[in-house]
N, C-alpha and C positions, 0 to 999 in steps of 0.2 A: 566432508573430511573431518576426522577426529583429531583432537589434540590430547595427548596424554598429560593431563595436569594432576593426576593422582589416580588412585584406584584401590581396589581391595583384592587381597589374595584369599580365596576360599576354595578349598578342595583342589588346590593347584591351578585355579583359573584366575587370570588377571583381568579385571574389568576396567577398560579405559573410560574416561568421562569426557564429555564435551567441555570446552572452556566455559567457565561460569559466566564470562562476559560476552555479549554479542559483538559481532564484527563492527557494527555501527550502533552507538547507544540510542539513537533516535534520529529523526529527520533534523538536519542542522545545516546552517549556511555560513558563509564567510565572505566578507567584503574587504577589499584593501585598496588604498590609494597611496601613490608614491610619487615623488619628484626627485630629479637628480640630473645626471649628465650621461649622455651616450655619445662616445667618440667626439667629445668636445662641444656638443650641442645640448641645450636644455631638453629634458624629456619628462613627460608625465605618463604614468602607468596606472591603469585601473584593472582590477581582477575580481572575479567572484568564483565561489565554489558552492555546490549544493550536494549533500550526501544523504542517501536513504538506505535503510537496512533492507536486505532481501532474505528474509528468514533470520535465523540465529547466527549463522556462520559466514554469511556473504553480505556484500554491500556494493553499491554503485555510487560513483561521484561524477558530476558534470562540472567542468572548469571552463571559464571564459576569460579572455584578456583583450584589452584595447590599449594602444599606446600611440603617442604622437611626439615627435622630436623636431627641433629646428632643422632647417634645410629641406623641409617637405617630407620627412620620413613619417610614415604611419604604419601601424601593424595591428593585426587582430587575429584571433584564433579561438578554437574550441577544442576541448579534449574530454575524454571519458576514461574512467577507471572501473573495471569490473574485478572484484577481488574477494578472496577468502581471508579472514583475519581472526586470530586469537589475540586479544589485547595484552595477554600475559606472555606471549611468545613471539609472534611475528605476523607477517602478511605475505601472501602470494597472489599475483593477479596479472591481468593484461591491461595495457595502456595504448590508446590510439588518439591521435591528434591531427588537426589540420591548421596551418597558419599561413597568412599572406602578409608579406612585408613589401611596402612600396617605398622605394628610395630612388636611386638612379634608374632602376628598372623594377618590375614586379617579380617577386620571388614567391613561389608556392611551395610549401613544405608539408608533406604528409609523413606520418610516423606510426610505427607499430612496434611495441616492445613488450617483453615480460618485465614485471617489476616485483621486487621483494624487499621486505624489511625484517630485521632481526632485533628484538628487544632484549637487552641485558642490563638490568638495573638502571643506572642513569645514562647508559649508552644506547643509541640506536644506530644500526648499520643498515644501509639501504643501497639499492641500485636498480638500473634499467639496462636491458640488453635487447637489441633488435636492429631495425633498419629505419632510416629515413629516406624519402624519395620525393621527386618533384623536379623543379626547375634545375636544381644543381646535381641531378642524377641520383643514383642509389648509393647510399653510404652506410657503413656500420654506425650504429648509435649505441653508445654504452657509457653509463655514468655510475660511479661509485661514490658513496657519501658516508660520512661519520658525524653523528651529532652527540654532543655531551651536554647534560643538564646539570650545571653546578648547584642549582636549586630547581625545584619543580616548576618554577615560573621563569626560568631563563634557559634559552637554548643557544649553543654555539655550534655552528655547522661548517664543515669543509667538504667540498665535492670536486671531483676531477674526472675527465673522460673525453670522449669524442662525440661531438654533436654537430649536425649540419656540415659534416665533412671536415671539421676542425677540432683540434685539441683545445680544451678550455678548463679553467679553474674557477672556483666559486667559494667565497667566504661569506657567512651571514651570521647575524645575531638577532634574536627575537626575545623580547622581555615584556613582562606585565608591569606597568607602572603602579605605584601605590595609590589606588583609588578606593580605599576602604575595603569592603568585603567583596567587591565585584572584580572579576578577572576576565571579562569578555572583551577587553580592549588591550591591544598590545602595540608596541612600536618595534620597528625592524629596520635594519640596514643591510644592504647587499652590495657586494663588489664582484664583478665577473670580468674575466679577461680571456682572450683566445690567442692562438699562435699566429694570428695575422695582425697582432697589435690592436685589435678592437677591444673596447672595454665599456663597461657600464657601471656606474656607482649611483645608488638611489636609496632613499629611505622614506618611511611613511608610517601610517597607522593601519591596523588590521582589526576588524570588528567581527567577533564570533557571535553568531546568533544561535543560541541553544542553551542547554543547562549550564549553570555556573560550575566551573571545575578548573583545576590547575592546567597550565600549558602542556605539561608532559602528558596528561590524561587526554587533553583535546587531540594531540597529535596521534595518540595510540587508540583512542576510542571513537573518534569522529571522522576526520577527513585526512586521507593520505596527502603527502606532499605533492605539489604541482611543479612542473619543470618548464612551463611555457615561456618564462622570461628569457630562457636561453635562445629562443628564436629571434630575439632582438639583435643578436650578433650573427648575422647571416650575410652572405655575399651581397655587395652593393651598398651596405650601410656605412662602411669604413670611411669614405671620404665626405660624409655629410657636412663637415665643418670646413672643408677645404675650398669652398667656392666652386667656380666653374673653370678653374685653371686646368691646363692640359696635364700637369703633374698628378692631379687628383684622379683623372681618368686612367692614367697609367697605373696608379696604385690599385685600382679596381681590377685591372687585368692581371696584376701580379697576384692578388689574393685569389683570383679565380683558379689559379693553378694548384691550390692546396687540396682540391678534392681527391 
């Protein structure tokens, strides 16, 4: 695919050029760890991503996640992105994932979506659209997001959509602390809530393994955003902090009707 980033007009012919920057600047990796609260219980979350270029205009990323929360809740999953990207314009790709959440019962979630990002100065607009399927049936999966970078090393992000058969909203901030000339370590805070009154709030550190560059460049030249943490808010996890009382069980049945 070609991106018209400039060209020349000679004898009435316009010659488009490939984006000067590759879809992925080089093989790179990302590790993150976070602690926080999931539906009233302590939670720990670990994630990794590895991205590789596929020629000049294409790339692939592999994501992984593992989490554990009080009340015996565990979750894990893998995901992949195959995409075309011009870092000076945007991204188009396909995304697939599988996750398993073990709480009051075991929930398996598969997902296949298209994904896109549009870059406009200090703004990035993105989204996913497709389906998720598994234990909770087949549902529309769609998320829209807007990110603003007040500086090249701070990102403020808001997302909303339908995921796992529920409406959800997400706010996050990621920033590079002042560690001299290096910018490969960031801190982040996320807050997610859905229409079944489930929520997660967590924060931690993220380590980027690759060339030293600003945060906005990492997000546009290296790894696309992951959405795996949304799977923590799935059916069966809402009552984790309510003990074994019958009221908690009734709450699970109530949220089950949201699909």
